[in-house]
C-alpha positions in Angstrom: 34.0 44.9 -6.0 35.4 41.9 -7.8 33.0 39.0 -9.2 33.7 35.8 -7.6 34.5 32.5 -9.4 31.6 29.7 -9.5 32.5 26.9 -6.9 33.4 23.5 -8.7 32.0 21.0 -6.2 33.4 17.5 -6.6 31.2 15.3 -8.9 30.7 12.7 -6.1 27.3 10.7 -6.7 26.1 11.0 -3.0 23.0 8.8 -3.8 25.0 5.8 -4.8 27.6 6.5 -1.8 24.8 6.3 0.3 23.4 2.7 -1.5 26.6 1.4 -1.1 26.9 2.3 2.7 23.3 0.8 3.2 24.6 -2.4 1.5 27.6 -2.6 3.7 25.2 -2.0 6.7 22.8 -4.9 5.7 25.8 -7.2 5.9 25.7 -7.0 9.6 21.7 -7.0 10.2 19.7 -10.3 10.1 18.4 -11.4 6.7 16.0 -14.1 7.7 14.7 -15.4 11.0 11.8 -16.6 13.1 9.5 -15.4 16.1 7.9 -17.9 18.3 5.7 -17.0 21.0 3.3 -18.5 23.5 2.3 -19.5 27.0 4.5 -16.2 28.2 7.4 -16.6 26.5 9.1 -16.0 23.1 11.9 -16.9 21.0 13.6 -14.9 18.0 16.3 -16.8 16.4 17.5 -14.5 13.5 20.6 -14.9 11.0 22.6 -12.7 9.3 24.7 -14.0 6.0 27.7 -14.7 8.0 25.9 -17.2 10.3 23.2 -19.6 9.6 21.3 -21.9 11.7 23.8 -24.0 13.4 21.3 -26.7 14.5 18.4 -28.7 13.1 16.2 -27.5 16.0 14.3 -25.0 13.8 14.1 -26.9 10.8 12.2 -30.2 11.6 12.7 -33.1 9.3 15.9 -33.6 7.1 19.2 -32.5 8.0 20.0 -31.4 4.7 18.4 -27.9 4.2 19.9 -25.9 7.1 23.6 -26.5 6.1 22.5 -25.4 2.5 21.3 -22.3 4.2 24.8 -22.0 6.2 26.6 -22.6 3.3 25.0 -20.5 0.8 24.5 -17.4 2.9 28.2 -16.3 2.8 28.3 -16.7 -1.1 25.1 -14.0 -0.9 27.4 -12.2 1.3 30.2 -12.1 -1.0 27.6 -10.7 -3.8 26.4 -8.0 -1.5 30.1 -6.9 -0.6 30.9 -6.7 -4.6 27.7 -5.0 -5.2 28.8 -2.4 -2.3 31.9 -1.9 -3.7 30.8 -1.2 -7.0 28.3 1.4 -5.9 31.1 3.1 -4.0 33.2 3.0 -6.7 30.7 4.3 -9.1 29.9 7.3 -7.1 33.5 8.4 -7.3 34.1 8.0 -11.4 32.4 9.5 -14.2 31.8 5.8 -15.9 28.7 4.3 -15.3 29.2 0.7 -15.6 30.3 0.2 -11.9 26.5 1.4 -10.9 25.0 -0.8 -13.5 27.0 -3.6 -12.5 25.8 -2.8 -8.9 22.4 -2.5 -9.7 22.4 -5.8 -11.7 23.9 -7.5 -8.5 21.3 -5.9 -6.3 18.4 -7.3 -8.4 19.9 -10.8 -8.5 21.4 -11.1 -5.0 17.6 -10.8 -3.3 16.4 -13.4 -5.9 18.9 -15.8 -4.9 18.8 -15.2 -1.0 14.9 -15.9 -1.7 15.7 -19.2 -3.7 18.3 -20.4 -1.1 16.0 -19.8 1.8 12.8 -21.0 0.0 14.9 -24.4 -0.9 16.0 -24.9 2.7 12.8 -24.4 4.3 10.3 -26.6 1.8 13.0 -29.2 1.8 13.1 -29.3 5.4 9.5 -30.4 5.9 9.6 -33.6 3.8 5.9 -33.1 3.4 4.8 -32.8 7.1 2.0 -30.7 7.6 3.1 -29.1 10.8 6.1 -27.2 9.3 7.2 -23.8 7.8 5.0 -23.7 4.5 7.6 -21.2 2.7 10.4 -18.5 2.8 8.0 -16.4 5.1 4.5 -16.7 6.6 2.8 -17.1 9.9 1.0 -20.1 11.6 -0.5 -20.8 15.1 -0.3 -24.5 16.5 -1.3 -25.5 19.9 -1.1 -21.7 21.3 2.2 -21.1 19.7 2.5 -18.4 17.0 5.4 -18.6 14.8 6.3 -15.9 12.2 8.9 -16.2 9.9 10.6 -14.5 7.1 12.9 -11.8 5.8 14.4 -9.5 8.4 15.9 -6.0 8.2 19.0 -6.6 6.6 17.3 -8.0 3.5 14.9 -5.1 3.3 17.7 -2.7 3.8 19.8 -4.3 1.0 16.6 -4.0 -1.2 16.4 -0.3 -0.3 20.1 -0.2 -1.3 19.4 -1.5 -4.8 16.7 0.8 -5.2 18.8 3.9 -4.6 21.6 2.4 -6.8 18.8 2.8 -9.6 18.3 6.5 -8.4 21.8 7.0 -8.5 22.0 5.5 -11.9 19.8 8.3 -13.0 21.5 10.9 -11.0 24.8 10.1 -12.6 23.4 10.1 -16.2 21.8 13.6 -15.5 24.7 15.3 -13.6 27.9 13.6 -15.0 26.8 14.1 -18.6 28.0 10.6 -19.4 28.4 9.9 -23.3 27.8 6.5 -24.4 31.0 4.9 -25.7 29.6 4.4 -29.4 29.6 8.2 -29.5 33.0 8.5 -28.2 34.3 6.3 -30.9 32.5 7.2 -33.8 34.2 9.6 -36.1 32.7 13.1 -36.4 31.5 14.2 -39.8 33.5 17.5 -41.0 31.3 20.3 -41.6 33.7 22.4 -44.0 32.2 22.8 -47.4 34.2 20.8 -50.3 
C-alpha cells in the first residue's frame, strides 16, 4: 500500500472572511433608532447607513441635526464597505496589511458614527428638558416610554471588527508572515574567513 501525500489546503483566513461578510451584512441592518410605546400603541423608527431621518418629527427643535445624520451616514457606510473589502482581500493574501487597515477602520468607524449620532441628538434639543439626552437612553414622559440607541447593524459591525482582530492573530500564526524589515535586511554569511 502506498503512502498518501499530505493534502494542501488553500491558505484562506476564514475568520477574516467571516468578518468581511458580517461587515457587509451590517450595511443592510439598522444602526440607530427609537422605540416609543404607550397607551396601547408603539412606533419604532430605525435607520440604516443609507437612510437617515427624513423629517424633523423625531428630533424636536432645530432642523439642522437630522440632515447631519442623514448626510454623514453614507460616509460611515463607505468606511464600512472599505473595511469589509480590506477584510475580504486580507483573507486571501499572505500580506497582513489589508487586515490591519480593516481593523483600524473597524475601530474608527463606530467611534465616528457615535460622534455623528451624538452631535445630531444633542444639538436637536437646544437645551430643552423633554428631549433625547444622548446617543442612547430611556425616558418616560406622560406614560409614553421612549428607548433610543444603537441597533443590530452597529453591534454586528463591532463584532466584525473583533473578528478582524482575531483574524489578524490567525493570519500571523498560520501564514507565518515575515516583517518587511527582516525580508529586506541582508543575511550575514556563516562561512569562516
